[in-house]
C-alpha positions as a printed Julia matrix, in Angstrom:
107×3 Matrix{Float64}:
 -18.64   -5.16   49.43
 -16.84   -4.41   52.66
 -17.09   -1.08   54.42
 -13.53   -0.17   53.38
 -14.12   -0.81   49.68
 -15.52    2.11   47.76
 -16.89    2.4    44.31
 -14.62    4.26   41.88
 -16.92    7.28   41.77
 -17.46    7.55   45.52
 -14.35    9.61   46.16
 -14.12   12.37   43.58
 -16.35   11.66   40.62
 -19.99   12.46   40.5
 -22.59   10.88   38.29
 -22.46   13.96   36.05
 -18.71   13.79   35.59
 -19.01   10.08   34.76
 -21.66   10.93   32.14
 -19.33   13.56   30.69
 -16.48   11.03   30.51
 -18.75    8.47   28.85
 -19.92   11.04   26.3
 -16.3    11.99   25.56
 -15.39    8.33   25.16
 -18.3     7.75   22.79
 -17.25   10.79   20.75
 -13.69    9.44   20.55
 -14.94    6.04   19.39
 -17.06    7.76   16.73
 -14.04    9.82   15.62
 -11.86    6.7    15.38
 -14.54    4.86   13.38
 -14.6     7.8    10.96
 -10.83    7.67   10.6
 -10.97    3.92    9.98
 -13.69    4.34    7.35
 -11.63    7.01    5.55
  -8.53    4.81    5.69
 -10.46    1.87    4.23
 -11.78    4.05    1.4
  -8.29    5.33    0.59
  -6.57    1.95    0.82
  -9.11   -0.33   -0.76
  -7.74   -1.32   -4.08
 -10.11    0.14   -6.61
 -10.32   -2.2    -9.53
 -12.08   -1.47  -12.75
 -14.31   -4.21  -14.07
 -11.71   -4.95  -16.75
  -8.82   -5.11  -14.27
 -10.68   -7.47  -11.97
 -11.31   -9.95  -14.78
  -8.38   -9.4   -17.16
  -5.55  -11.91  -16.83
  -1.93  -11.31  -17.76
   0.81  -13.88  -18.34
   4.03  -13.33  -16.4
   7.17  -15.12  -17.59
   8.77  -16.1   -14.3
  10.77  -18.76  -12.56
   9.22  -20.65   -9.68
  11.45  -20.16   -6.6
   9.38  -21.62   -3.75
   5.98  -23.2    -3.25
   3.71  -23.47   -0.23
   0.28  -24.99    0.09
  -1.34  -21.64   -0.71
   1.14  -19.69   -2.83
   4.01  -19.67   -5.31
   7.04  -17.43   -5.02
   7.99  -16.34   -8.51
  10.9   -14.36   -9.92
  10.49  -12.52  -13.22
  14.09  -11.28  -13.22
  13.28   -7.99  -11.53
  10.72   -8.87   -8.85
  10.53  -11.75   -6.39
   6.98  -12.04   -5.05
   4.58  -14.52   -3.49
   1.35  -14.93   -5.46
  -1.71  -16.84   -4.22
  -2.48  -20.1    -5.98
  -6.18  -19.33   -5.65
  -5.77  -16.36   -8.04
  -3.09  -17.8   -10.3
  -2.75  -20.38  -13.05
   0.63  -22.06  -13.54
   0.93  -22.6   -17.28
   2.83  -25.44  -18.97
   5.04  -22.95  -20.86
   6.55  -21.64  -17.6
   4.37  -18.54  -17.37
   1.9   -17.67  -14.64
  -1.49  -16.17  -15.47
  -2.57  -13.7   -12.81
  -5.25  -11.0   -12.67
  -4.11   -7.6   -13.92
  -4.96   -5.96  -10.58
  -2.69   -8.45   -8.75
   0.14   -7.97  -11.28
  -0.1    -4.22  -10.68
  -0.23   -4.65   -6.91
   2.84   -6.91   -6.91
   4.75   -4.63   -9.31
   4.95   -6.97  -12.28
   3.4    -4.32  -14.58
């Protein structure tokens, strides 16, 4: 370090003021973690045991297909549904978990 370069706390900050800033920063991080935890609790889809396992058949027309999902249209809703959670039935219906049907607005 050259003689002209100074450390950021050399001019106006003391070790104590840096400790105070660090403590305030840690408190802010803790506050933000709490907010994130509350948000996760409020926005995590709570599924009953029955909803997580119950399947419902949706009569819908296949509009588009990707490697991972189908876009289906039931006449009122046009939504992408994941192939990993869905069964495409031979009769033109799609079997999807009740919780997903609710989330996508099919029921």
